[in-house]
N, C-alpha and C positions, 0 to 999 in steps of 0.2 A: 147730701145731694141726691141720694136714691129716692127719697120721698119727693123731692122737687121734680125729678124726672118722671116718677110715677104720676104725680099730679098733673104735670104738663101732658103726658101721654093720654091719661084718662080724659082730660079736658079736650084735647085735640080729637080724640076718637069718639067723644060723646055723641055726636050726631048719628053715628052708626047704631048706637044703642037706644035711640029715640023709639024705634020699633024693633026690638031685639030679635023677633022671630020672622020678620019680613025681609025679603030680598030687596036690595036697593035697585036704583036705576042702572041702566047700561047693561053690562054683561054678567051681572050677578047670577042670573039663571043658568047661563052656560057653564060658569065655573062651579056652581053648586052641583050641576049635573056631573061634572068630571069627578068631584069628590064622591058623589053618591054612587057613581058607576064602580069606583074602586071598592067602596064599602059593600055594594051589592055583590060584586064578584067574590069578595072575601066571605060573605054570608053563605054563598053556595059552595065554598071551598075551592074556588077557582083563583088562579093567579090573574092579575089585572092586565092581560094581554089584549083583550078585545072589549069594545063597548057596543053592545048590540042595541043600545037605546039612543044612539046619536046617528043621524043621517042614514038610517037603515043598516047600521053597523059600521064601525070605524075602529081604527087602532086606538088603544088606550095607553099601553106602556110606551109605545113609540111616539106618542103625541107630546111634544115638548111643553105643552101647557098643563099637563096633568101632573099633579103632585103625588108622588108615590110614597114619600116619607114626610109626614106632617103631624104636628100636634093635634090637628083637626080630627084625625081618626080616633085618637084616644078620647078627646073631648066629646065626640059624637056618640060615644058609648053611654054617656050620662045626660046629654042635652041635645036639643034639635041641631041639625047640621048648620043652619044659618047662624045661630048663636055661637056655635063652635068656631065658625069661620071668623066672626067678628072678634072673638076673644083671641084668636090666633093673630089677627091684625094688631091688636093692642099689645100682645106679647112681642111681636116683631118690632114695634115702636120702642118698647122698653129695651130690647137688645140693641137696637140702633143707638139709643141714647148712651147705653153702657159702652159700646164700641167707640163712638165718637168722643166720649169722655176720656177714654184711654188715649186716643190720638191727641186730643187737645192738651191734656195734662202731661202725658209721658213723652210724647214725641215732639210736640210744639213747645211744651214747657210753660204753658199759661198757668198762673197760680191763683188769680182772682176768681172768686166764685161767680160773680155776675158775668164776667167776660166768658168764663167757661160755659155757663148755661146758655149764653147768647150764641156762642160759636157752635155748640152742640145743636141748638135749635135751628140754626141756619140750614144745616144739612138735613136733619131728621124730619123736620116739619116743613120741608120745602114743598112748593106747589106741584111740581112734576110728580112726585111720589103720591101726594094726596089725591091728585086728579085721577091717577090710575086706580088707586085703591078704592076711592069712592065709587068708581064705575064697576067695581068687582073684579078688577084685573089682579087676582092674587098671585099671578106669575111675577109681579114686580115686588113682592115681599122680600125676596133675597137681596134686593138693593140695600135694604136696611142692615144686612149682614156684611156688606162690603167694608165698613170700618174695622170690623174684627179681622177680616182678611188682611187689610193693610197693617194693622197692629201686629198680627202674627208674622207677616213678611218682615217687618221691622225687627221683631224679636229674633227671627231666623237669621237675618243679616248680622246680628250681634253674636251669632254662634250658638244660640240656644235651640237645640233640636226640638224641644217641646213646641216651639213656635211653628216649626215645619209640620209636625203631626197635627196640631190643633188647626192650623190654617188649611191643611188638606182636608180635615174633617168638615170644616165650615164650607169649603168649596164643594165637597161631595154632597153635603146636606143641601146646599143651595141648588145644585143641579137636580137632585132627586125631589126637591121641593117645588119643582116646576120653574126653576130660575134660569132656564137656558137663555131667555131674553136678556137677562142681566149679564 
């Protein structure tokens, strides 16, 4: 099923990669600027507290739309920032598929492969998430991590402390990944 989810995620995200180095329509430029400002501050050895390149200077760390912890920063070391953002979106779709798979199989108890893939796809490839991400609203990426939070909560309610720790880590990552909206 991993290959199926990977193929579905790649097919779903393929329009993003039609022009891999170009920003898309909507707010791509604004969110690219947020990532670039964090990288630029790091390049000068500064913490990402202030963004002097936005509106004559604006908060960076305190802006809930700014991702302070993201795979984009590691990817941007070896590729252009826009491509790194698009690969990050694809990675979040894969994690969303994995999390929903855990919910559908282990919590709901569905055993059929076709039904499982269908139910996973209903959430992960829904229109609301796709519309936000196609417009460059990377702050909505953590919504794809919510299934993992639900699964960890379920694990914790069964008395497994590992679920509490992992769930807390996912929530913390989501917040630092710009996911305050979620």
